[in-house]
C-alpha positions as CSV (number, residue, x, y, z in Angstrom):
1,M,97.1,133.5,101.5
2,K,95.7,132.1,104.8
3,T,98.1,131.4,107.3
4,P,97.7,126.8,107.5
5,L,97.0,125.2,110.7
6,H,99.8,123.6,112.7
7,A,99.1,120.3,114.1
8,L,101.5,117.6,116.0
9,V,100.8,114.1,115.5
10,T,101.9,111.3,117.8
11,G,103.0,107.7,116.8
12,A,101.9,109.3,112.9
13,S,104.8,106.7,111.5
14,R,102.3,104.0,110.7
15,G,98.9,103.6,111.3
16,I,96.4,105.3,112.1
17,G,98.7,108.3,113.2
18,H,100.1,108.2,109.6
19,A,96.5,108.4,108.2
20,I,95.6,111.0,110.3
21,A,99.0,113.1,109.3
22,M,98.0,112.1,105.7
23,Q,94.5,113.0,106.1
24,L,95.6,116.8,108.2
25,A,98.3,117.7,105.1
26,A,95.2,117.2,102.8
27,R,93.4,119.8,104.6
28,G,96.0,122.4,103.9
29,C,97.8,121.7,107.6
30,R,101.6,121.4,108.3
31,V,101.8,118.2,110.4
32,A,105.0,117.4,112.8
33,V,105.3,113.7,112.4
34,H,106.2,112.0,115.5
35,F,108.0,109.0,116.1
36,Q,109.4,106.7,118.8
37,Q,112.1,104.7,116.8
38,N,111.3,103.7,113.1
39,R,112.4,106.7,111.1
40,A,112.6,105.2,108.4
41,A,108.9,104.9,108.5
42,A,108.4,108.7,109.3
43,E,110.5,109.6,106.9
44,A,108.2,107.8,104.5
45,T,105.5,109.2,106.1
46,L,106.7,113.2,105.4
47,A,107.4,112.1,102.2
48,A,104.3,111.0,101.3
49,L,102.2,113.8,102.9
50,P,100.7,116.9,100.4
51,G,101.9,120.1,100.8
52,E,104.9,121.6,102.5
53,G,106.5,122.8,105.7
54,H,106.3,119.1,107.1
55,A,108.7,118.3,109.5
56,I,109.8,114.6,111.9
57,F,110.3,114.5,115.6
58,A,111.7,111.9,118.0
59,A,111.1,111.1,121.0
60,D,109.7,108.4,123.5
61,I,105.9,109.8,124.8
62,G,106.6,107.4,127.9
63,D,109.5,109.7,129.3
64,A,108.4,113.2,130.6
65,A,111.3,115.0,130.0
66,A,111.2,113.6,125.8
67,V,107.8,115.1,125.8
68,E,109.0,118.4,126.7
69,K,112.5,118.4,124.5
70,L,109.5,117.4,122.0
71,W,107.0,120.4,122.5
72,R,109.7,123.2,122.8
73,E,111.3,121.3,119.5
74,V,108.0,121.6,117.7
75,M,107.6,125.3,118.7
76,T,110.5,126.4,117.6
77,A,110.1,125.0,114.1
78,F,106.7,125.9,113.8
79,G,106.3,128.7,116.1
80,R,102.9,127.1,117.3
81,V,100.8,124.6,117.5
82,D,97.2,124.2,117.2
83,V,96.0,120.9,116.6
84,V,97.7,117.9,118.9
85,V,96.8,114.6,118.2
86,N,97.7,112.0,121.3
87,N,97.9,108.8,119.1
88,A,100.6,107.1,120.0
89,G,100.0,103.9,122.5
90,T,101.5,100.5,123.3
91,Y,100.1,97.3,123.6
92,A,101.7,94.7,126.1
93,Y,99.9,91.2,126.7
94,H,99.5,90.4,130.4
95,P,97.1,87.8,131.7
96,P,97.1,88.0,135.3
97,L,96.9,84.4,136.0
98,T,99.7,83.3,133.9
99,T,102.1,86.9,134.1
100,A,104.6,86.4,136.7
101,Y,104.9,89.5,138.7
102,A,108.1,91.2,137.7
103,A,106.2,91.1,134.3
104,W,102.9,92.6,135.2
105,Q,105.0,95.5,136.8
106,A,106.7,95.9,133.8
107,A,103.5,96.4,131.9
108,W,101.5,98.7,133.8
109,Q,104.7,101.0,133.9
110,Q,105.2,100.9,130.2
111,T,101.2,100.6,129.3
112,L,100.7,103.6,131.7
113,A,103.8,106.0,131.0
114,T,102.8,105.6,127.2
115,N,99.1,105.9,127.0
116,L,98.2,108.0,129.7
117,F,101.3,110.0,131.1
118,G,102.4,110.5,127.9
119,P,99.4,112.3,126.3
120,A,98.8,114.1,129.6
121,N,101.6,115.6,129.7
122,L,101.8,116.6,126.5
123,S,98.3,117.5,126.8
124,H,99.2,119.9,129.8
125,L,102.2,121.6,127.4
126,A,99.6,121.8,124.7
127,A,96.8,123.1,126.4
128,N,99.0,126.1,128.1
129,A,100.5,127.5,124.8
130,M,96.7,127.0,123.0
131,A,95.2,129.3,126.0
132,A,98.1,131.7,125.7
133,A,97.3,131.9,121.9
134,G,93.6,131.9,122.0
135,G,92.3,128.7,121.9
136,G,93.4,125.1,119.7
137,R,92.5,121.6,119.7
138,I,93.1,118.4,121.3
139,V,92.1,114.8,120.0
140,N,92.9,111.5,122.0
141,I,93.0,108.3,120.3
142,S,91.4,105.6,123.2
143,S,89.8,102.1,122.7
144,R,86.7,100.8,123.3
145,G,88.6,98.9,125.4
146,A,88.1,101.3,128.4
147,F,84.5,100.3,128.6
148,R,84.6,96.8,127.5
149,G,87.6,95.6,129.7
150,E,90.6,94.0,128.5
151,P,90.8,90.6,130.4
152,N,94.2,89.9,128.6
153,A,96.0,93.2,129.2
154,P,94.0,94.9,131.8
155,A,97.2,97.5,131.7
156,Y,95.9,98.8,128.1
157,G,92.2,98.9,129.0
158,A,92.7,101.0,132.6
159,S,95.0,103.1,130.9
160,K,92.4,103.9,128.5
161,A,90.1,104.2,131.0
162,G,92.1,107.2,132.1
163,L,92.5,109.0,128.7
164,N,88.7,109.2,128.4
165,S,88.6,110.6,131.8
166,L,91.5,113.0,131.2
167,S,89.7,114.4,128.0
168,Q,86.8,115.2,129.7
169,S,88.3,116.8,132.9
170,L,90.1,119.1,130.0
171,A,87.1,119.7,128.3
172,Q,85.8,121.3,131.3
173,K,88.4,123.0,132.5
174,L,90.1,124.5,129.2
175,A,86.4,125.5,127.1
176,P,86.5,129.0,128.8
177,A,90.3,129.5,127.0
178,H,88.6,127.8,123.4
179,V,90.9,124.7,124.4
180,Y,88.6,121.8,122.9
181,V,89.1,118.1,123.5
182,F,87.9,115.5,122.0
183,C,88.4,111.3,122.3
184,L,88.1,108.8,120.4
185,A,87.2,105.1,121.0
186,P,88.0,102.7,118.0
187,G,87.7,98.8,118.4
188,W,89.9,96.4,116.0
189,V,91.4,98.7,113.2
190,E,93.0,97.2,109.8
191,T,96.5,97.9,110.3
192,D,100.2,96.4,110.4
193,M,99.8,96.1,114.4
194,A,96.3,94.3,114.2
195,A,97.4,92.2,111.4
196,D,98.7,89.2,112.9
197,Y,95.2,88.9,115.0
198,L,93.0,89.5,112.3
199,T,94.8,87.1,109.9
200,G,96.0,84.3,112.6
201,P,94.0,81.9,115.0
202,R,90.9,84.6,116.3
203,A,89.9,86.1,113.3
204,A,86.8,84.6,112.8
205,E,86.2,85.1,116.3
206,I,87.3,89.0,115.9
207,L,85.0,89.3,112.9
208,E,81.8,87.8,114.6
209,Q,82.0,90.7,117.3
210,H,81.4,93.2,114.2
211,P,78.3,93.2,112.4
212,L,79.7,95.2,109.0
213,G,81.3,91.9,108.6
214,R,84.7,93.6,108.8
215,V,87.1,96.2,111.3
216,A,87.5,99.9,111.0
217,T,90.1,100.9,108.6
218,A,92.9,103.6,109.4
219,D,91.6,106.0,107.1
220,E,88.0,106.1,108.8
221,I,89.5,106.8,111.9
222,A,91.5,109.2,110.4
223,H,88.6,111.2,109.0
224,T,86.8,111.2,112.5
225,A,90.1,112.4,114.5
226,V,90.5,115.4,111.4
227,F,86.5,115.9,111.6
228,C,87.1,116.9,115.7
229,A,90.4,118.6,114.7
230,L,88.7,121.0,112.1
231,D,85.5,120.9,111.8
232,A,83.7,120.0,115.0
233,P,81.4,122.6,116.6
234,A,82.8,123.3,120.3
235,T,79.6,122.2,122.2
236,M,81.4,118.6,121.1
237,T,83.7,119.5,123.4
238,G,84.5,116.5,125.9
239,S,83.0,114.1,123.6
240,I,83.9,110.9,123.5
241,I,82.7,108.8,120.2
242,D,82.7,105.4,119.5
243,I,84.1,104.2,116.2
244,N,83.7,100.5,116.6
245,G,81.1,99.2,114.1
246,A,78.8,98.5,116.9
247,S,81.1,95.8,118.4
248,Y,80.5,97.2,121.3
249,L,78.3,99.3,122.2
250,R,77.5,101.1,125.8
251,T,74.5,102.9,127.6
């Protein structure tokens, strides 16, 4: 019987991460479901995953020591990790002209710690283990905000731009070791975290940005992430894939 691949998905208890975990499991992977605080949601995801051998792991991705502990725990439980999906992220509203300096600092520190330093630390651990094992894949979930900017959450846009650059730097360095790195840049996605925006006062404005007349679904993002994790040719390493329904086009 073919040995299953092992995948770690951060922020897998709900939304895009949940959808990615579900689709990886449906493809036969054993999935490490990471969560930070919502154990009940993580356990619900675990119970819903098809197949066997999955497990849940708690960690604050913004804490370097916690990331290292998470990696040790997953490696102890699974023996190896073939795929890492850096999906966990945070968004803090902090418009520059109306945010107090202390709150501004806090937003930047929290956002960069979770959205950039966390994936960088986890990618470092994964890359070294994968290179020693003969290869692997890292998929990072970025945002169209890395390109278009985020006027009311500049730390978010900056963190995702940094994640794009990190992905491409790693892709260049790790390719000879058969470790391939991909980056997805979604726009608005239909998740519970976005529900207040998609049904609130800005709903019409958001939909007007989308020629499709709707935003992406979590399953659509997951389908693309799983393609990168399992099927994409090696020559795609370093790619940043726009998946925003033509709501933002870059050249």
